[in-house]
VMD Tcl script that draws the C-alpha trace (Angstrom):
set ca {
  {0.00 0.00 0.00}
  {1.24 3.50 -0.82}
  {0.59 6.29 1.66}
  {0.41 9.86 0.36}
  {0.02 13.29 1.94}
  {0.17 16.75 0.40}
  {0.63 19.68 2.76}
  {1.42 23.34 2.12}
  {3.34 25.85 4.20}
  {3.05 29.51 3.22}
  {6.00 28.99 0.83}
  {6.03 25.43 -0.59}
  {3.85 22.40 -1.17}
  {5.32 19.11 0.07}
  {3.98 15.84 -1.30}
  {5.06 12.91 0.88}
  {4.87 9.32 -0.36}
  {5.85 6.04 1.31}
  {5.04 2.37 1.00}
  {6.71 1.53 4.31}
  {4.42 3.33 6.77}
  {7.03 5.99 7.50}
  {6.26 9.15 9.43}
  {8.30 12.31 9.41}
  {8.38 16.05 9.73}
  {9.30 19.08 7.65}
  {10.03 22.44 9.23}
  {9.86 25.41 6.84}
  {12.22 28.26 7.71}
  {11.25 30.43 4.72}
  {14.28 29.67 2.52}
  {14.97 26.09 3.53}
  {13.30 23.00 4.97}
  {14.64 20.56 7.53}
  {13.11 17.14 6.80}
  {13.36 13.82 8.68}
  {11.58 10.50 8.07}
  {11.48 7.24 10.01}
  {11.69 5.02 6.90}
  {12.57 5.40 3.23}
  {10.19 7.84 1.53}
  {9.89 10.27 -1.35}
  {8.95 13.94 -1.25}
  {8.18 16.29 -4.09}
  {8.49 20.04 -3.53}
  {6.38 22.41 -5.62}
  {5.83 26.18 -5.71}
  {9.61 26.48 -5.34}
  {12.92 26.02 -7.09}
  {15.12 23.66 -5.04}
  {18.70 24.96 -4.95}
  {20.42 22.56 -2.51}
  {19.71 19.16 -0.97}
  {22.10 17.93 1.71}
  {22.22 15.61 4.69}
  {23.72 16.55 8.01}
  {23.19 17.20 11.68}
  {22.97 20.06 14.13}
  {25.48 21.20 16.71}
  {23.48 23.66 18.75}
  {21.82 25.91 16.16}
  {24.40 25.23 13.42}
  {23.63 22.75 10.60}
  {26.69 20.68 9.69}
  {26.42 19.40 6.11}
  {27.84 15.90 5.62}
  {26.73 14.99 2.07}
  {25.20 16.61 -0.98}
  {22.20 14.78 -2.42}
  {21.10 14.74 -6.06}
  {19.42 18.08 -6.72}
  {15.79 18.14 -7.83}
  {12.27 18.82 -6.70}
  {11.66 15.09 -6.11}
  {13.92 13.68 -3.42}
  {14.32 10.08 -2.28}
  {14.78 10.23 1.49}
  {16.57 7.59 3.53}
  {15.37 6.58 6.99}
  {16.77 8.29 10.08}
  {18.59 10.99 8.10}
  {18.21 14.75 8.50}
  {17.90 16.64 5.21}
  {18.40 20.35 4.54}
  {16.52 21.46 1.41}
  {17.20 25.04 0.33}
  {14.75 26.67 -2.07}
  {13.46 29.90 -3.55}
  {9.68 30.13 -3.32}
  {7.57 31.07 -6.32}
  {5.39 33.18 -4.00}
  {3.19 33.01 -0.92}
  {0.42 30.39 -0.83}
  {-2.25 29.36 1.67}
  {-0.92 27.06 4.37}
  {-2.78 23.82 5.08}
  {-0.74 22.81 8.14}
  {-3.53 23.42 10.66}
  {-5.70 21.01 8.67}
  {-3.32 18.23 9.73}
  {-2.05 19.25 13.18}
  {-5.16 20.84 14.68}
  {-5.44 24.18 16.28}
}
mol new
graphics top color blue
foreach p $ca { graphics top sphere $p radius 0.5 }
foreach p [lrange $ca 0 end-1] q [lrange $ca 1 end] { graphics top cylinder $p $q radius 0.2 }
display resetview
């Protein structure tokens, strides 16, 4: 079974797809996303031009890049890996986050 979710921040639309029952999160900082998933998954970013995809970790508030990932708006994510996805938004859109997290 394939699980699919499309959610929009005020800057990007993130389409999440998995056939492994993964869960994850994406935090939108306005010019980049931090994304983490519990199992292999795929995301597609729209309403934006992706300019960097990298893996890494944080030391305090500093992101330490360890690897560059193939650049594109569709990204194959590996389990238990933190991704930094830098982008330039095509413009403000209506967020749907409260539809999924309550409020």
